[in-house]
DRENPA-3360 file (N, C-alpha, C; in nm, 2 decimals, always signed):
BEGIN
1 = XXXXXXXX = +0.27/-2.00/+0.79/+0.13/-1.99/+0.73/+0.11/-2.10/+0.64 ~ -0.01/-2.16/+0.65/-0.05/-2.27/+0.56/-0.14/-2.22/+0.45 ~ -0.10/-2.25/+0.33/-0.19/-2.21/+0.22/-0.28/-2.32/+0.18 ~ -0.41/-2.28/+0.16/-0.51/-2.39/+0.12/-0.58/-2.34/-0.01 ~ -0.63/-2.44/-0.08/-0.71/-2.41/-0.20/-0.85/-2.36/-0.17 ~ -0.89/-2.36/-0.04/-1.02/-2.32/-0.01/-1.04/-2.17/+0.02 ~ -0.92/-2.10/+0.03/-0.93/-1.96/+0.06/-1.00/-1.89/-0.05 ~ -1.10/-1.79/-0.01/-1.17/-1.72/-0.11/-1.08/-1.63/-0.20;
9 = XXXXXXXX = -1.10/-1.63/-0.33/-1.02/-1.55/-0.42/-1.11/-1.47/-0.51 ~ -1.09/-1.34/-0.52/-1.18/-1.26/-0.60/-1.18/-1.30/-0.74 ~ -1.06/-1.32/-0.80/-1.06/-1.35/-0.94/-1.11/-1.49/-0.98 ~ -1.14/-1.57/-0.88/-1.20/-1.70/-0.91/-1.35/-1.69/-0.95 ~ -1.41/-1.58/-0.92/-1.55/-1.56/-0.95/-1.56/-1.52/-1.10 ~ -1.67/-1.56/-1.16/-1.69/-1.51/-1.30/-1.71/-1.36/-1.30 ~ -1.77/-1.30/-1.19/-1.80/-1.16/-1.18/-1.72/-1.12/-1.05 ~ -1.60/-1.07/-1.07/-1.51/-1.03/-0.96/-1.58/-0.93/-0.87;
17 = XXXXXXXX = -1.58/-0.94/-0.74/-1.64/-0.85/-0.65/-1.55/-0.73/-0.63 ~ -1.60/-0.62/-0.57/-1.52/-0.51/-0.53/-1.42/-0.55/-0.43 ~ -1.29/-0.53/-0.46/-1.18/-0.57/-0.37/-1.12/-0.45/-0.30 ~ -1.16/-0.42/-0.18/-1.12/-0.31/-0.11/-0.97/-0.31/-0.08 ~ -0.91/-0.42/-0.07/-0.77/-0.44/-0.03/-0.67/-0.44/-0.14 ~ -0.71/-0.48/-0.26/-0.61/-0.52/-0.36/-0.51/-0.41/-0.40 ~ -0.56/-0.29/-0.44/-0.47/-0.19/-0.48/-0.38/-0.14/-0.37 ~ -0.43/-0.11/-0.26/-0.35/-0.05/-0.15/-0.25/-0.15/-0.10;
25 = XXXXXXXX = -0.29/-0.28/-0.09/-0.20/-0.38/-0.04/-0.09/-0.40/-0.14 ~ -0.12/-0.40/-0.27/-0.01/-0.41/-0.37/+0.09/-0.30/-0.35 ~ +0.04/-0.18/-0.33/+0.12/-0.06/-0.32/+0.21/-0.07/-0.19 ~ +0.15/-0.11/-0.08/+0.22/-0.12/+0.04/+0.33/-0.23/+0.04 ~ +0.30/-0.34/-0.03/+0.40/-0.45/-0.05/+0.52/-0.39/-0.12 ~ +0.49/-0.32/-0.23/+0.60/-0.26/-0.31/+0.68/-0.16/-0.23 ~ +0.62/-0.08/-0.15/+0.69/+0.02/-0.07/+0.77/-0.05/+0.04 ~ +0.71/-0.15/+0.11/+0.78/-0.23/+0.21/+0.91/-0.29/+0.16;
33 = XXXXXXXX = +0.89/-0.36/+0.04/+1.01/-0.44/-0.01/+1.12/-0.34/-0.05 ~ +1.08/-0.23/-0.12/+1.18/-0.13/-0.16/+1.25/-0.07/-0.04 ~ +1.17/-0.04/+0.07/+1.23/+0.02/+0.19/+1.33/-0.08/+0.25 ~ +1.29/-0.20/+0.27/+1.37/-0.30/+0.33/+1.50/-0.31/+0.25 ~ +1.50/-0.32/+0.12/+1.62/-0.33/+0.04/+1.71/-0.21/+0.06 ~ +1.65/-0.09/+0.07/+1.73/+0.03/+0.10/+1.80/+0.03/+0.23 ~ +1.72/-0.02/+0.33/+1.78/-0.03/+0.47/+1.90/-0.13/+0.46 ~ +1.88/-0.23/+0.39/+1.99/-0.34/+0.38/+2.12/-0.29/+0.32;
41 = XXXXXXXX = +2.10/-0.20/+0.22/+2.22/-0.15/+0.15/+2.27/-0.01/+0.19 ~ +2.21/+0.05/+0.29/+2.25/+0.18/+0.33/+2.39/+0.20/+0.36 ~ +2.45/+0.30/+0.32/+2.59/+0.33/+0.35/+2.59/+0.41/+0.49 ~ +2.62/+0.34/+0.59/+2.61/+0.39/+0.73/+2.72/+0.50/+0.75 ~ +2.82/+0.51/+0.67/+2.93/+0.61/+0.68/+2.90/+0.73/+0.60 ~ +2.79/+0.73/+0.53/+2.75/+0.85/+0.44/+2.63/+0.91/+0.51 ~ +2.65/+1.03/+0.57/+2.53/+1.09/+0.64/+2.42/+1.12/+0.55 ~ +2.44/+1.16/+0.43/+2.33/+1.19/+0.33/+2.26/+1.07/+0.30;
49 = XXXXXXXX = +2.32/+0.96/+0.27/+2.25/+0.84/+0.23/+2.18/+0.78/+0.35 ~ +2.24/+0.79/+0.47/+2.17/+0.74/+0.59/+2.04/+0.82/+0.62 ~ +2.05/+0.95/+0.61/+1.93/+1.04/+0.63/+1.82/+1.01/+0.53 ~ +1.86/+1.00/+0.40/+1.76/+0.97/+0.30/+1.70/+0.84/+0.32 ~ +1.77/+0.74/+0.36/+1.72/+0.60/+0.37/+1.62/+0.60/+0.49 ~ +1.66/+0.67/+0.60/+1.57/+0.67/+0.72/+1.45/+0.75/+0.70 ~ +1.46/+0.86/+0.61/+1.35/+0.94/+0.58/+1.25/+0.85/+0.50 ~ +1.30/+0.76/+0.41/+1.21/+0.67/+0.34/+1.14/+0.58/+0.44;
57 = XXXXXXXX = +1.21/+0.53/+0.54/+1.15/+0.44/+0.64/+1.04/+0.52/+0.72 ~ +1.07/+0.65/+0.75/+0.97/+0.73/+0.82/+0.84/+0.74/+0.74 ~ +0.86/+0.75/+0.60/+0.74/+0.76/+0.52/+0.66/+0.63/+0.52 ~ +0.74/+0.52/+0.51/+0.67/+0.39/+0.52/+0.59/+0.38/+0.64 ~ +0.65/+0.41/+0.76/+0.58/+0.40/+0.88/+0.46/+0.49/+0.89 ~ +0.47/+0.61/+0.83/+0.35/+0.70/+0.83/+0.24/+0.64/+0.74 ~ +0.28/+0.58/+0.63/+0.18/+0.51/+0.55/+0.11/+0.40/+0.62 ~ +0.18/+0.32/+0.70/+0.13/+0.21/+0.77/+0.04/+0.25/+0.88;
65 = XXXXXXXX = +0.08/+0.36/+0.95/-0.01/+0.41/+1.06/-0.14/+0.46/+1.00 ~ -0.13/+0.53/+0.89/-0.25/+0.58/+0.82/-0.34/+0.46/+0.78 ~ -0.28/+0.36/+0.72/-0.35/+0.25/+0.67/-0.43/+0.18/+0.78 ~ -0.36/+0.15/+0.90/-0.42/+0.09/+1.01/-0.54/+0.17/+1.06 ~ -0.52/+0.31/+1.07/-0.63/+0.39/+1.12/-0.75/+0.39/+1.03 ~ -0.73/+0.39/+0.90/-0.84/+0.40/+0.81/-0.91/+0.26/+0.80 ~ -0.83/+0.15/+0.80/-0.90/+0.02/+0.81/-0.99/+0.01/+0.93 ~ -0.93/+0.05/+1.04/-1.01/+0.04/+1.17/-1.14/+0.13/+1.16;
73 = XXXXXXXX = -1.12/+0.25/+1.11/-1.24/+0.34/+1.11/-1.34/+0.31/+1.01 ~ -1.30/+0.25/+0.89/-1.40/+0.23/+0.78/-1.43/+0.08/+0.76 ~ -1.32/+0.00/+0.74/-1.34/-0.13/+0.70/-1.39/-0.22/+0.82 ~ -1.31/-0.21/+0.93/-1.35/-0.29/+1.05/-1.49/-0.24/+1.10 ~ -1.51/-0.11/+1.10/-1.64/-0.06/+1.14/-1.75/-0.12/+1.06 ~ -1.73/-0.13/+0.93/-1.84/-0.18/+0.84/-1.86/-0.33/+0.87 ~ -1.76/-0.40/+0.89/-1.78/-0.55/+0.93/-1.85/-0.56/+1.06 ~ -1.80/-0.49/+1.16/-1.86/-0.50/+1.29/-2.01/-0.45/+1.30;
81 = XXXXXXXX = -2.04/-0.36/+1.21/-2.18/-0.31/+1.21/-2.28/-0.41/+1.17 ~ -2.24/-0.51/+1.09/-2.34/-0.61/+1.04/-2.30/-0.75/+1.09 ~ -2.18/-0.77/+1.15/-2.14/-0.90/+1.20/-2.05/-0.87/+1.32 ~ -2.10/-0.85/+1.44/-2.02/-0.81/+1.55/-1.91/-0.92/+1.58 ~ -1.79/-0.87/+1.61/-1.67/-0.95/+1.65/-1.61/-1.01/+1.52 ~ -1.66/-1.00/+1.40/-1.60/-1.06/+1.28/-1.47/-1.00/+1.24 ~ -1.44/-0.87/+1.29/-1.31/-0.81/+1.26/-1.22/-0.82/+1.37 ~ -1.25/-0.90/+1.47/-1.17/-0.90/+1.59/-1.02/-0.94/+1.57;
89 = XXXXXXXX = -1.01/-1.04/+1.48/-0.87/-1.09/+1.46/-0.78/-0.98/+1.40 ~ -0.82/-0.92/+1.30/-0.74/-0.82/+1.24/-0.73/-0.69/+1.32 ~ -0.83/-0.66/+1.40/-0.82/-0.54/+1.48/-0.72/-0.57/+1.59 ~ -0.71/-0.69/+1.65/-0.61/-0.72/+1.74/-0.47/-0.71/+1.69 ~ -0.45/-0.76/+1.56/-0.32/-0.75/+1.50/-0.28/-0.61/+1.47 ~ -0.38/-0.52/+1.44/-0.35/-0.38/+1.42/-0.29/-0.32/+1.55 ~ -0.33/-0.36/+1.67/-0.28/-0.31/+1.79/-0.13/-0.35/+1.80 ~ -0.10/-0.47/+1.77/+0.04/-0.52/+1.77/+0.12/-0.45/+1.66;
97 = XXXXXXXX = +0.06/-0.42/+1.54/+0.14/-0.35/+1.44/+0.17/-0.21/+1.48 ~ +0.08/-0.14/+1.55/+0.12/+0.00/+1.59/+0.23/+0.00/+1.69 ~ +0.23/-0.10/+1.78/+0.34/-0.12/+1.88/+0.48/-0.14/+1.80 ~ +0.47/-0.23/+1.70/+0.59/-0.26/+1.62/+0.64/-0.14/+1.54 ~ +0.54/-0.06/+1.49/+0.58/+0.06/+1.42/+0.65/+0.16/+1.51 ~ +0.60/+0.17/+1.63/+0.66/+0.26/+1.73/+0.80/+0.22/+1.76 ~ +0.82/+0.08/+1.78/+0.95/+0.03/+1.81/+1.05/+0.05/+1.69 ~ +1.00/+0.03/+1.57/+1.09/+0.06/+1.45/+1.13/+0.20/+1.44;
105 = XXXXXXXX = +1.04/+0.29/+1.47/+1.07/+0.44/+1.47/+1.18/+0.47/+1.58 ~ +1.17/+0.41/+1.69/+1.27/+0.43/+1.80/+1.40/+0.38/+1.75 ~ +1.41/+0.26/+1.69/+1.53/+0.20/+1.64/+1.59/+0.29/+1.53 ~ +1.51/+0.34/+1.44/+1.56/+0.43/+1.34/+1.62/+0.56/+1.40 ~ +1.55/+0.61/+1.50/+1.61/+0.73/+1.56/+1.74/+0.70/+1.63 ~ +1.75/+0.59/+1.69/+1.88/+0.55/+1.76/+1.99/+0.54/+1.65 ~ +1.96/+0.48/+1.54/+2.06/+0.48/+1.43/+2.09/+0.61/+1.38 ~ +1.99/+0.70/+1.36/+2.02/+0.83/+1.31/+2.11/+0.91/+1.41;
113 = XXXXXXXX = +2.10/+0.89/+1.54/+2.17/+0.97/+1.64/+2.31/+0.91/+1.67 ~ +2.33/+0.79/+1.62/+2.45/+0.72/+1.66/+2.58/+0.77/+1.59 ~ +2.69/+0.76/+1.66/+2.82/+0.78/+1.60/+2.85/+0.68/+1.50 ~ +2.94/+0.71/+1.40/+2.97/+0.62/+1.29/+3.01/+0.48/+1.34 ~ +3.09/+0.47/+1.44/+3.14/+0.34/+1.49/+3.03/+0.26/+1.56 ~ +2.92/+0.33/+1.60/+2.82/+0.26/+1.67/+2.70/+0.21/+1.57 ~ +2.71/+0.25/+1.45/+2.60/+0.23/+1.35/+2.59/+0.08/+1.30 ~ +2.69/+0.01/+1.28/+2.68/-0.12/+1.22/+2.58/-0.22/+1.29;
121 = XXXXXXXX = +2.59/-0.24/+1.42/+2.49/-0.33/+1.48/+2.35/-0.27/+1.48 ~ +2.34/-0.14/+1.49/+2.21/-0.07/+1.50/+2.14/-0.09/+1.36 ~ +2.22/-0.07/+1.25/+2.16/-0.08/+1.12/+2.11/-0.22/+1.09 ~ +2.19/-0.32/+1.13/+2.16/-0.46/+1.11/+2.03/-0.50/+1.19 ~ +2.03/-0.45/+1.32/+1.91/-0.48/+1.40/+1.79/-0.42/+1.33 ~ +1.79/-0.30/+1.29/+1.68/-0.23/+1.22/+1.64/-0.31/+1.10 ~ +1.73/-0.35/+1.02/+1.70/-0.43/+0.90/+1.63/-0.56/+0.93 ~ +1.68/-0.63/+1.03/+1.62/-0.76/+1.06/+1.48/-0.74/+1.12;
129 = XXXXXXXX = +1.46/-0.64/+1.21/+1.33/-0.62/+1.27/+1.23/-0.57/+1.17 ~ +1.28/-0.49/+1.07/+1.18/-0.45/+0.97/+1.14/-0.57/+0.88 ~ +1.24/-0.66/+0.85/+1.21/-0.78/+0.78/+1.10/-0.86/+0.85 ~ +1.12/-0.88/+0.98/+1.02/-0.96/+1.05/+0.88/-0.89/+1.05 ~ +0.88/-0.76/+1.07/+0.76/-0.69/+1.07/+0.69/-0.70/+0.93 ~ +0.76/-0.69/+0.82/+0.71/-0.71/+0.69/+0.65/-0.85/+0.67 ~ +0.72/-0.95/+0.72/+0.67/-1.09/+0.71/+0.54/-1.10/+0.78 ~ +0.52/-1.04/+0.90/+0.40/-1.04/+0.97/+0.29/-0.97/+0.89;
137 = XXXXXXXX = +0.32/-0.86/+0.83/+0.23/-0.78/+0.75/+0.18/-0.86/+0.63 ~ +0.27/-0.94/+0.57/+0.23/-1.01/+0.45/+0.12/-1.11/+0.49 ~ +0.14/-1.18/+0.60/+0.04/-1.28/+0.64/-0.09/-1.21/+0.68 ~ -0.08/-1.10/+0.75/-0.19/-1.02/+0.79/-0.27/-0.97/+0.67 ~ -0.21/-0.92/+0.57/-0.28/-0.87/+0.45/-0.34/-0.99/+0.37 ~ -0.28/-1.11/+0.37/-0.34/-1.22/+0.31/-0.47/-1.26/+0.38 ~ -0.47/-1.25/+0.51/-0.59/-1.28/+0.59/-0.70/-1.18/+0.55 ~ -0.67/-1.06/+0.54/-0.77/-0.95/+0.51/-0.82/-0.98/+0.37;
145 = XXXXXXXX = -0.73/-1.01/+0.28/-0.77/-1.02/+0.14/-0.86/-1.15/+0.11 ~ -0.85/-1.24/+0.20/-0.93/-1.36/+0.19/-1.05/-1.36/+0.29 ~ -1.02/-1.38/+0.41/-1.13/-1.39/+0.51/-1.21/-1.26/+0.53 ~ -1.14/-1.15/+0.54/-1.22/-1.02/+0.56/-1.30/-0.99/+0.43 ~ -1.23/-1.01/+0.32/-1.31/-0.98/+0.19/-1.43/-1.07/+0.18 ~ -1.42/-1.20/+0.21/-1.53/-1.29/+0.21/-1.64/-1.24/+0.30 ~ -1.61/-1.19/+0.42/-1.71/-1.13/+0.51/-1.77/-1.01/+0.45 ~ -1.69/-0.92/+0.39/-1.75/-0.80/+0.33/-1.84/-0.83/+0.22;
153 = XXXXXXXX = -1.80/-0.93/+0.13/-1.89/-0.97/+0.02/-2.02/-1.03/+0.07 ~ -2.02/-1.10/+0.18/-2.14/-1.16/+0.23/-2.23/-1.05/+0.29 ~ -2.18/-0.94/+0.34/-2.25/-0.84/+0.41/-2.30/-0.72/+0.33 ~ -2.22/-0.69/+0.22/-2.24/-0.57/+0.15/-2.25/-0.59/+0.00 ~ -2.32/-0.51/-0.07/-2.32/-0.51/-0.21/-2.20/-0.44/-0.26 ~ -2.16/-0.45/-0.39/-2.05/-0.38/-0.45/-2.07/-0.23/-0.44 ~ -2.19/-0.18/-0.46/-2.22/-0.04/-0.45/-2.19/+0.01/-0.31 ~ -2.23/-0.06/-0.21/-2.21/-0.02/-0.07/-2.06/-0.02/-0.04;
161 = XXXXXXXX = -1.99/-0.12/-0.09/-1.84/-0.13/-0.07/-1.77/-0.02/-0.14 ~ -1.82/+0.02/-0.26/-1.76/+0.13/-0.33/-1.78/+0.26/-0.25 ~ -1.89/+0.27/-0.19/-1.92/+0.40/-0.12/-1.84/+0.40/+0.01 ~ -1.82/+0.29/+0.08/-1.73/+0.28/+0.20/-1.59/+0.32/+0.16 ~ -1.54/+0.26/+0.05/-1.40/+0.29/+0.00/-1.39/+0.44/-0.04 ~ -1.49/+0.50/-0.10/-1.49/+0.64/-0.13/-1.47/+0.73/-0.01 ~ -1.55/+0.69/+0.09/-1.54/+0.77/+0.22/-1.40/+0.76/+0.28 ~ -1.34/+0.64/+0.27/-1.21/+0.62/+0.32/-1.10/+0.71/+0.25;
169 = XXXXXXXX = -1.11/+0.70/+0.12/-1.01/+0.78/+0.04/-1.03/+0.93/+0.06 ~ -1.15/+0.97/+0.08/-1.18/+1.12/+0.10/-1.11/+1.16/+0.23 ~ -1.09/+1.07/+0.33/-1.03/+1.11/+0.46/-0.87/+1.10/+0.46 ~ -0.81/+1.05/+0.35/-0.67/+1.04/+0.34/-0.60/+1.18/+0.33 ~ -0.49/+1.19/+0.40/-0.40/+1.31/+0.39/-0.36/+1.32/+0.24 ~ -0.37/+1.44/+0.19/-0.33/+1.45/+0.04/-0.19/+1.40/+0.01 ~ -0.09/+1.42/+0.10/+0.04/+1.38/+0.07/+0.05/+1.22/+0.07 ~ -0.02/+1.16/+0.17/-0.03/+1.01/+0.17/-0.09/+0.96/+0.04;
177 = XXXXXXXX = -0.20/+1.03/+0.00/-0.28/+0.98/-0.12/-0.19/+0.99/-0.24 ~ -0.12/+1.10/-0.26/-0.03/+1.12/-0.37/+0.08/+1.02/-0.38 ~ +0.15/+0.99/-0.26/+0.25/+0.89/-0.26/+0.20/+0.75/-0.29 ~ +0.09/+0.72/-0.23/+0.03/+0.59/-0.25/+0.00/+0.57/-0.40 ~ -0.05/+0.67/-0.47/-0.08/+0.66/-0.61/+0.04/+0.62/-0.69 ~ +0.16/+0.68/-0.65/+0.28/+0.65/-0.72/+0.32/+0.50/-0.70 ~ +0.30/+0.45/-0.58/+0.34/+0.31/-0.55/+0.24/+0.22/-0.61 ~ +0.11/+0.26/-0.62/+0.02/+0.18/-0.70/+0.06/+0.17/-0.84;
185 = XXXXXXXX = +0.10/+0.28/-0.90/+0.15/+0.27/-1.04/+0.26/+0.18/-1.06 ~ +0.35/+0.17/-0.96/+0.46/+0.08/-0.97/+0.42/-0.07/-0.94 ~ +0.31/-0.09/-0.88/+0.28/-0.23/-0.83/+0.16/-0.29/-0.91 ~ +0.07/-0.21/-0.96/-0.05/-0.27/-1.03/-0.01/-0.32/-1.17 ~ -0.09/-0.43/-1.21/-0.07/-0.47/-1.35/-0.14/-0.37/-1.44 ~ -0.11/-0.37/-1.57/-0.17/-0.27/-1.66/-0.32/-0.26/-1.66 ~ -0.39/-0.37/-1.65/-0.54/-0.37/-1.64/-0.59/-0.30/-1.51 ~ -0.52/-0.34/-1.40/-0.56/-0.28/-1.27/-0.53/-0.13/-1.27;
193 = XXXXXXXX = -0.42/-0.09/-1.32/-0.39/+0.06/-1.32/-0.48/+0.13/-1.41 ~ -0.51/+0.08/-1.53/-0.61/+0.15/-1.62/-0.74/+0.16/-1.55 ~ -0.79/+0.05/-1.49/-0.92/+0.06/-1.42/-0.92/+0.17/-1.31 ~ -0.80/+0.18/-1.24/-0.79/+0.28/-1.13/-0.80/+0.42/-1.19 ~ -0.72/+0.44/-1.30/-0.71/+0.58/-1.35/-0.85/+0.62/-1.42 ~ -0.91/+0.52/-1.49/-1.04/+0.55/-1.55/-1.14/+0.59/-1.45 ~ -1.14/+0.52/-1.33/-1.23/+0.56/-1.23/-1.20/+0.70/-1.17 ~ -1.07/+0.73/-1.16/-1.04/+0.87/-1.12/-1.08/+0.97/-1.22;
201 = XXXXXXXX = -1.07/+0.94/-1.35/-1.12/+1.03/-1.45/-1.27/+1.07/-1.44 ~ -1.35/+0.97/-1.39/-1.49/+1.00/-1.38/-1.52/+1.09/-1.26 ~ -1.43/+1.09/-1.16/-1.46/+1.16/-1.03/-1.38/+1.28/-1.01 ~ -1.25/+1.28/-1.05/-1.16/+1.39/-1.01/-1.17/+1.51/-1.11 ~ -1.15/+1.63/-1.06/-1.15/+1.75/-1.15/-1.02/+1.74/-1.23 ~ -1.01/+1.82/-1.34/-0.90/+1.81/-1.43/-0.76/+1.84/-1.37 ~ -0.76/+1.94/-1.28/-0.63/+1.97/-1.21/-0.58/+1.85/-1.12 ~ -0.68/+1.78/-1.06/-0.64/+1.67/-0.98/-0.59/+1.55/-1.07;
209 = XXXXXXXX = -0.65/+1.54/-1.18/-0.61/+1.43/-1.28/-0.47/+1.46/-1.33 ~ -0.44/+1.59/-1.36/-0.31/+1.62/-1.41/-0.20/+1.59/-1.30 ~ -0.23/+1.62/-1.17/-0.14/+1.59/-1.07/-0.12/+1.44/-1.05 ~ -0.23/+1.37/-1.06/-0.22/+1.22/-1.05/-0.14/+1.16/-1.16 ~ -0.16/+1.21/-1.28/-0.08/+1.15/-1.39/+0.07/+1.19/-1.38 ~ +0.09/+1.31/-1.33/+0.23/+1.35/-1.30/+0.30/+1.26/-1.20 ~ +0.23/+1.21/-1.11/+0.28/+1.12/-1.01/+0.30/+0.98/-1.07 ~ +0.21/+0.94/-1.16/+0.21/+0.81/-1.22/+0.32/+0.80/-1.32;
217 = XXXXXXXX = +0.33/+0.90/-1.41/+0.42/+0.89/-1.52/+0.56/+0.85/-1.49 ~ +0.63/+0.90/-1.39/+0.77/+0.86/-1.37/+0.79/+0.71/-1.32 ~ +0.68/+0.65/-1.28/+0.68/+0.51/-1.23/+0.68/+0.41/-1.35 ~ +0.64/+0.46/-1.47/+0.62/+0.36/-1.58/+0.72/+0.38/-1.69 ~ +0.77/+0.27/-1.75/+0.85/+0.29/-1.86/+0.77/+0.33/-1.98 ~ +0.83/+0.36/-2.09/+0.77/+0.42/-2.21/+0.65/+0.33/-2.26 ~ +0.68/+0.20/-2.27/+0.58/+0.11/-2.32/+0.46/+0.10/-2.23 ~ +0.48/+0.10/-2.10/+0.37/+0.09/-2.00/+0.29/+0.22/-2.00;
225 = XXXXXXXX = +0.36/+0.33/-2.02/+0.29/+0.46/-2.02/+0.21/+0.47/-2.15 ~ +0.26/+0.42/-2.26/+0.18/+0.43/-2.39/+0.06/+0.34/-2.38 ~ +0.07/+0.23/-2.31/-0.05/+0.14/-2.30/-0.15/+0.21/-2.21 ~ -0.11/+0.27/-2.10/-0.20/+0.34/-2.01/-0.27/+0.46/-2.08 ~ -0.19/+0.53/-2.16/-0.24/+0.65/-2.23/-0.35/+0.61/-2.33 ~ -0.33/+0.50/-2.40/-0.43/+0.45/-2.49/-0.56/+0.41/-2.41 ~ -0.54/+0.35/-2.30/-0.66/+0.30/-2.22/-0.74/+0.42/-2.17 ~ -0.67/+0.53/-2.14/-0.75/+0.64/-2.08/-0.77/+0.76/-2.18;
233 = XXXXXXXX = -0.74/+0.73/-2.30/-0.78/+0.83/-2.41/-0.68/+0.94/-2.42 ~ -0.55/+0.92/-2.39/-0.45/+1.03/-2.41/-0.37/+0.99/-2.53 ~ -0.31/+1.09/-2.60/-0.22/+1.05/-2.71/-0.10/+0.97/-2.66 ~ -0.07/+0.86/-2.73/+0.05/+0.78/-2.69/+0.18/+0.86/-2.71 ~ +0.28/+0.81/-2.64/+0.41/+0.87/-2.66/+0.46/+0.85/-2.80 ~ +0.52/+0.95/-2.86/+0.56/+0.95/-3.00/+0.66/+0.83/-3.03 ~ +0.63/+0.76/-3.14/+0.73/+0.66/-3.18/+0.72/+0.52/-3.11 ~ +0.62/+0.51/-3.02/+0.61/+0.38/-2.95/+0.50/+0.30/-3.01;
241 = XXX = +0.52/+0.18/-3.04/+0.42/+0.08/-3.08/+0.43/-0.04/-3.00 ~ +0.32/-0.08/-2.93/+0.32/-0.19/-2.84/+0.33/-0.32/-2.93 ~ +0.42/-0.41/-2.89/+0.43/-0.54/-2.96/+0.30/-0.62/-2.93;
% end
């Protein structure tokens, strides 16, 4: 992939536009990197560790299937509605991604079912293929964050983009949404996370906010939690003062 200075960047504008991709892509990158590292270090002689690691991979693949489906249904549909064929590149890549996801699931199942002495080559194959798949996804996400975002900004107002994103989130499986929120907490910078949670405070009922904060809290160290608490109007953790 060649990087150029001409690629559109949201933060380059004095008034940053609604970025549909930023938060979810940061979360998915964090989840992909963490899962790859776990596959790389899995103890193939330990059934419990192997099962837990492959269960993490299963969740990653479930998140990616959901992500592809919702981008197709909401984001690509919005682009195509006002500029036909403009989402063709990423739509085609999504077809390839689904095939790769299925292949990775098959490899994981083969490793799960293998005898101990058969596991080393299967584990290494899975690790390498997952790494290649992640590499393809990184380039794909960059294209979406630059080219697709530029198209969306040309075709839609921020209010319209916010409405599209709201409909997408409303269609997410609750378990997927909860897990994604945890990975967002791990991946977003303090300003992005505060912006996300403040937006949720405006929309979500109190019980949903309590559940969301319970998912976020374990992902943050004490200082980061204190900073978020101040931003969203909660009492800071006792005894913590931010430098």
